C-alpha positions as CSV (number, residue, x, y, z in Angstrom):
1,M,0.0,0.0,0.0
2,S,2.8,2.4,0.8
3,L,4.3,1.8,-2.7
4,N,1.0,2.7,-4.3
5,R,0.6,5.8,-2.1
6,S,4.0,7.0,-3.1
7,L,3.3,6.4,-6.8
8,S,0.1,8.4,-6.6
9,Y,2.1,11.3,-5.1
10,K,4.9,10.8,-7.5
11,Y,2.8,10.7,-10.7
12,N,0.6,13.6,-9.6
13,Q,3.6,15.8,-9.0
14,A,5.2,14.8,-12.3
15,F,2.1,15.0,-14.5
16,T,1.7,18.8,-14.8
17,F,-0.8,18.9,-17.7
18,D,-3.2,21.9,-17.7
19,W,-5.9,21.5,-20.3
20,N,-6.0,25.3,-20.9
21,D,-2.2,25.7,-21.4
22,Y,-0.9,24.2,-24.6
23,R,2.7,24.5,-23.3
24,T,2.0,21.5,-21.0
25,I,1.0,19.1,-23.7
26,K,4.3,17.8,-25.0
27,P,6.2,17.7,-21.7
28,N,3.5,15.4,-20.3
29,E,2.5,13.3,-23.3
30,N,5.3,10.7,-22.8
31,Q,4.1,9.9,-19.3
32,L,0.6,9.1,-20.4
33,S,1.0,5.4,-21.1
34,E,2.9,4.6,-17.8
35,I,0.4,6.5,-15.6
36,T,-2.6,5.1,-17.3
37,S,-1.3,1.6,-16.7
38,F,-0.8,2.5,-13.1
39,L,-4.3,3.8,-12.8
40,G,-5.7,0.7,-14.6
41,K,-4.8,-1.5,-11.7
42,S,-8.0,-1.7,-9.6
43,T,-6.0,-2.6,-6.4
44,T,-4.0,0.5,-6.8
45,V,-7.1,2.7,-6.9
46,E,-8.8,0.8,-4.1
47,E,-5.8,1.2,-1.8
48,A,-5.3,4.8,-2.6
49,F,-8.9,5.5,-1.7
50,K,-8.2,4.3,1.8
51,T,-5.2,6.6,2.3
52,D,-4.7,10.3,3.0
53,E,-3.2,10.6,-0.5
54,K,-6.6,10.0,-2.2
55,Y,-6.6,13.7,-3.2
56,E,-3.3,13.1,-5.0
57,L,-5.0,10.2,-6.9
58,A,-8.1,12.3,-7.6
59,W,-6.1,15.2,-9.1
60,L,-4.0,12.8,-11.1
61,C,-7.1,11.2,-12.5
62,Y,-8.6,14.6,-13.3
63,K,-5.6,15.6,-15.3
64,I,-5.3,12.3,-17.1
65,G,-9.0,12.5,-17.9
66,T,-8.7,16.1,-19.3
67,F,-5.7,15.0,-21.4
68,Y,-7.8,12.3,-23.0
69,N,-10.6,14.8,-23.5
70,H,-8.9,17.8,-25.0
71,I,-5.8,16.3,-26.6
72,K,-6.5,12.7,-27.5
73,R,-10.3,13.2,-28.0
74,N,-10.9,9.8,-26.5
75,P,-14.0,10.1,-24.2
76,D,-14.0,6.4,-23.4
77,L,-10.5,6.6,-21.8
78,A,-11.4,9.9,-20.1
79,L,-14.6,8.7,-18.5
80,P,-13.2,6.2,-15.9
81,Q,-10.5,8.7,-14.7
82,L,-13.0,11.5,-14.3
83,K,-15.4,9.2,-12.4
84,I,-12.7,8.5,-9.8
85,A,-12.0,12.2,-9.4
86,E,-15.7,12.9,-9.0
87,Q,-15.9,10.7,-6.0
88,I,-13.2,12.5,-4.1
89,L,-12.9,16.1,-5.1
90,S,-15.1,18.9,-3.8
91,D,-15.9,22.6,-4.5
92,E,-14.1,24.0,-7.5
93,G,-12.3,20.7,-8.1
94,L,-15.7,18.8,-8.3
95,A,-17.2,21.5,-10.5
96,W,-14.4,21.3,-13.0
97,T,-14.7,17.5,-12.9
98,Q,-18.4,17.7,-13.6
99,N,-17.7,20.1,-16.5
100,H,-15.3,17.6,-18.0
101,L,-17.7,14.8,-17.5
102,A,-20.3,16.8,-19.4
103,F,-17.6,17.3,-22.1
104,T,-16.9,13.6,-22.1
105,Y,-20.6,12.7,-22.7
106,Q,-20.9,15.5,-25.3
107,Q,-18.0,13.8,-27.2
108,K,-19.7,10.4,-26.8
109,L,-22.9,12.0,-28.1
110,A,-21.1,13.3,-31.2
111,A,-19.6,9.8,-31.9
112,A,-23.0,8.1,-31.4
113,K,-24.6,10.7,-33.8
114,R,-22.1,9.8,-36.5
115,Q,-23.0,6.2,-36.1
116,N,-26.7,6.9,-35.9
117,K,-27.1,5.2,-32.5
118,I,-30.4,6.8,-31.4
119,E,-30.6,5.3,-27.9
120,A,-27.0,6.1,-27.1
121,M,-27.6,9.7,-28.3
122,E,-30.4,10.1,-25.9
123,E,-28.4,8.6,-23.0
124,Y,-25.3,10.7,-23.6
125,S,-27.2,14.0,-24.3
126,T,-29.1,13.5,-21.0
127,K,-25.9,12.9,-19.0
128,A,-24.1,15.8,-20.6
129,L,-26.8,18.2,-19.8
130,E,-27.2,16.9,-16.2
131,Y,-23.5,17.4,-15.6
132,C,-23.6,20.9,-17.1
133,E,-26.4,21.8,-14.6
134,K,-24.5,20.2,-11.7
135,A,-21.4,22.3,-12.5
136,K,-23.4,25.5,-12.9
137,S,-25.5,25.0,-9.8
138,I,-22.5,25.2,-7.4
139,Y,-22.1,28.8,-8.1
140,Q,-25.2,30.0,-9.8
141,S,-27.1,29.4,-6.5
142,T,-24.9,32.0,-4.8
143,C,-24.7,35.8,-5.3
144,P,-22.9,36.3,-8.7
145,C,-21.1,39.3,-7.2
146,S,-19.4,37.0,-4.7
147,N,-18.0,34.6,-7.3
148,T,-14.3,34.6,-8.1
149,L,-13.0,34.7,-11.6
150,R,-12.2,31.0,-11.4
151,Q,-15.8,30.3,-10.5
152,I,-17.1,32.4,-13.3
153,K,-15.0,30.5,-15.7
154,I,-16.6,27.2,-14.4
155,V,-20.1,28.5,-15.2
156,A,-19.0,29.9,-18.6
157,F,-17.4,26.6,-19.5
158,A,-20.6,24.7,-18.6
159,H,-22.7,27.0,-20.8
160,C,-20.3,26.3,-23.7
161,V,-20.4,22.5,-23.2
162,Q,-24.2,22.7,-23.0
163,A,-24.1,24.6,-26.3
164,L,-22.1,21.9,-27.9
165,T,-24.5,19.3,-26.7
166,E,-27.5,21.1,-27.9
167,Y,-25.8,21.5,-31.3
168,E,-25.4,17.7,-31.6
169,M,-29.1,17.4,-30.7
170,G,-30.0,19.6,-33.6
171,K,-31.0,22.6,-31.5
172,L,-28.9,25.2,-33.2
173,N,-30.7,28.3,-31.8
174,D,-30.5,26.9,-28.2
175,A,-26.8,26.2,-28.8
176,L,-26.2,29.8,-30.0
177,A,-28.1,31.2,-27.0
178,N,-26.0,29.2,-24.5
179,Y,-22.8,30.0,-26.2
180,R,-23.7,33.7,-26.0
181,L,-24.4,33.3,-22.2
182,G,-21.0,31.7,-21.7
183,L,-19.1,34.1,-23.9
184,D,-20.8,37.1,-22.1
185,L,-19.4,35.8,-18.8
186,Y,-15.9,35.6,-20.2
187,E,-16.1,39.0,-21.9
188,K,-17.8,41.0,-19.1
189,N,-15.3,39.7,-16.5
190,N,-12.2,40.2,-18.8
191,A,-11.5,36.4,-18.7
192,L,-10.3,36.3,-22.3
193,D,-8.0,33.3,-22.4
194,D,-7.5,30.5,-25.0
195,Q,-10.5,28.5,-23.8
196,Y,-12.6,31.6,-24.4
197,A,-11.1,32.0,-27.9
198,R,-11.7,28.3,-28.8
199,A,-15.3,28.6,-27.6
200,K,-15.9,31.8,-29.6
201,N,-14.5,30.1,-32.7
202,R,-17.2,27.4,-32.5
203,F,-19.8,30.1,-31.8
204,A,-18.7,31.9,-35.0
205,M,-18.9,28.7,-37.0
206,M,-22.4,28.1,-35.7
207,L,-23.4,31.6,-36.6
208,A,-22.2,31.0,-40.1
209,E,-24.2,27.8,-40.3
210,N,-27.3,29.7,-39.1
211,N,-26.8,32.2,-42.0
212,Q,-25.9,35.0,-39.6
213,T,-23.1,36.1,-41.8
214,K,-22.5,39.6,-40.4
215,E,-22.4,38.3,-36.8
216,A,-20.1,35.5,-37.8
217,Q,-17.8,37.9,-39.6
218,L,-17.7,40.1,-36.5
219,A,-16.8,37.2,-34.2
220,F,-14.1,36.0,-36.6
221,G,-12.7,39.5,-36.8
222,E,-12.5,39.8,-33.0
223,L,-10.8,36.4,-32.7
224,E,-8.3,37.3,-35.4
225,K,-7.3,40.4,-33.4
226,Y,-7.0,38.2,-30.2
227,W,-4.7,35.6,-31.9
228,D,-2.7,38.1,-33.9
229,E,-2.0,40.1,-30.7
230,K,-0.7,37.0,-29.0
231,S,1.5,36.2,-31.9
232,D,2.4,32.8,-30.5
233,T,3.7,30.5,-33.2
234,L,4.0,27.6,-30.8
235,N,0.3,27.5,-29.9
236,P,-1.7,25.0,-32.0
237,Y,-5.1,26.6,-31.3
238,P,-4.8,29.7,-33.5
239,A,-4.2,27.3,-36.4
240,R,-7.6,25.8,-35.9
241,F,-9.1,29.3,-35.8
242,Y,-7.4,30.3,-39.1
243,I,-8.7,27.2,-40.8
244,S,-12.3,27.9,-39.6
245,Y,-12.0,31.5,-40.7
246,G,-10.6,30.4,-44.1
247,D,-13.5,28.0,-44.6
248,F,-15.9,30.8,-43.8
249,L,-14.3,33.2,-46.2
250,V,-14.3,30.6,-49.1
251,K,-18.0,30.0,-48.6
252,R,-18.8,33.7,-48.2
253,N,-17.0,35.0,-51.2
254,A,-15.9,32.4,-53.7
255,D,-15.0,35.1,-56.2
256,N,-12.2,36.5,-54.0
257,L,-10.1,33.7,-52.5
258,A,-7.1,35.7,-51.5
259,P,-8.3,36.4,-47.9
260,A,-8.9,32.7,-47.4
261,L,-5.5,31.8,-48.8
262,D,-4.0,34.1,-46.2
263,K,-5.7,32.3,-43.3
264,Y,-4.7,28.9,-44.6
265,K,-1.2,30.1,-45.0
266,K,-1.1,31.2,-41.4
267,A,-2.6,27.9,-40.2
268,Y,0.0,25.9,-42.1
269,E,2.9,27.9,-40.8
270,I,1.8,27.2,-37.3
271,L,1.0,23.5,-37.9
272,R,4.4,22.9,-39.4
273,I,5.9,23.9,-36.0
274,T,3.3,22.5,-33.6
275,D,2.3,19.3,-35.3
276,G,5.1,18.7,-37.7
277,Q,5.3,18.9,-41.4
278,E,4.6,15.2,-41.9
279,A,1.5,15.1,-39.6
280,E,-1.7,14.1,-41.4
281,F,-3.5,17.2,-40.2
282,T,-0.7,19.4,-41.5
283,K,-0.7,17.6,-44.8
284,D,-4.5,18.1,-45.1
285,I,-4.2,21.8,-44.6
286,H,-1.3,21.9,-47.1
287,K,-3.5,20.2,-49.7
288,K,-6.4,22.5,-48.9
289,F,-4.2,25.5,-49.5
290,L,-2.9,24.2,-52.8
291,D,-6.3,23.3,-54.0
292,I,-7.7,26.8,-53.2
293,E,-4.6,28.4,-54.6
294,E,-5.0,26.5,-57.9
295,K,-8.6,27.5,-58.2
296,F,-7.6,31.1,-57.4
297,Q,-4.9,31.1,-60.1
298,K,-7.3,29.7,-62.7
299,E,-10.0,32.3,-62.0
300,K,-7.5,35.2,-61.8
301,K,-5.0,34.2,-64.5
302,S,-5.8,37.3,-66.5
303,S,-6.5,39.7,-63.7
304,Y,-4.5,39.2,-60.5
305,S,-5.8,40.3,-57.1
306,P,-3.7,43.1,-55.6
307,T,-3.8,41.2,-52.2
308,M,-1.6,38.6,-53.8
309,Y,1.3,41.1,-54.6
310,R,3.4,43.5,-52.8
311,A,4.1,47.1,-53.9
312,N,7.9,47.8,-54.0
313,N,9.4,51.2,-53.5
314,T,10.2,51.7,-57.2
315,T,8.4,54.5,-58.9
316,S,7.8,55.1,-62.6
317,T,8.9,58.3,-64.4
318,S,5.3,59.5,-64.0
319,G,5.6,59.2,-60.2
320,N,3.2,56.3,-59.9
321,T,4.1,53.3,-57.7
322,I,4.9,50.2,-59.8
323,V,3.2,47.1,-58.4
324,E,5.4,44.0,-58.5
325,K,3.4,41.0,-59.5
326,K,4.5,38.4,-57.0
327,E,2.5,35.2,-56.4
328,I,1.9,33.8,-52.9
329,K,4.5,31.1,-52.3
330,R,3.4,27.6,-51.8
331,P,3.5,26.4,-48.2
332,D,6.5,24.1,-48.7
333,V,8.7,27.1,-49.3
334,F,7.3,29.6,-46.8
């Protein structure tokens, strides 16, 4: 028993993953298999429950569960870890665990929907919404003015997961309303972090799907300012945003593909660093860029868009600036 207790402590201290900090992904990924194997031993968990280190076990399970949720996108592996954490943690720890249990069931709902498993969809949607309400109830029942910023983020996150769940249930208007509630909490309390930005990206995509083009453009524009100001080329999340924005621009204005090409270019430049040039997702975006660029060149071969070129400092004898026709380089030579 003492060995297992020491391992609970050891692994919890070593596994420093924070689901809202991309910098903690790679340093912890190599530990995942070993720790999951440790947690998979039922005797280990049972013994840890009986010790004063059960909180070490609970936080370890929480972090492992969120890694499977956010990074691996594997709700089946996340669920048993989060269930252990739910039995031990309290207050904010419990609320965050309930939020991620809701997120887990939302992911299972999405998978069941793809497979057209109606009964499973009903089960998972019910559980996801129940956990959203549990997480929100801890702090919504108290005076909002007394809530800390951390507590406000818990409620905001719950609204966003509820929105994702409602979206999978085909309730787009309800999903948009809950996203708006969650985003308002982030924005009114100046809690603009990467989780807020990721949630707003999905919100913008849903607005576009609901043919609210102006509202979607506004949301995408605000997000572009957020990510451009951060200017963090090691963060994988802005790449996802630029891809979403590029897709939106292609659908919105198929006659002017230059703005979309710019977004795909930014996404590819980030993914080459964060995911690697040979990663499947990076290759997919590379191909998307090339396909859109080829279409752009065919449509504009006789009349190039000025956004594709840069004006140099050379002037003609008449004093007019000469525009140098310079094509966007392909991603493999960026």
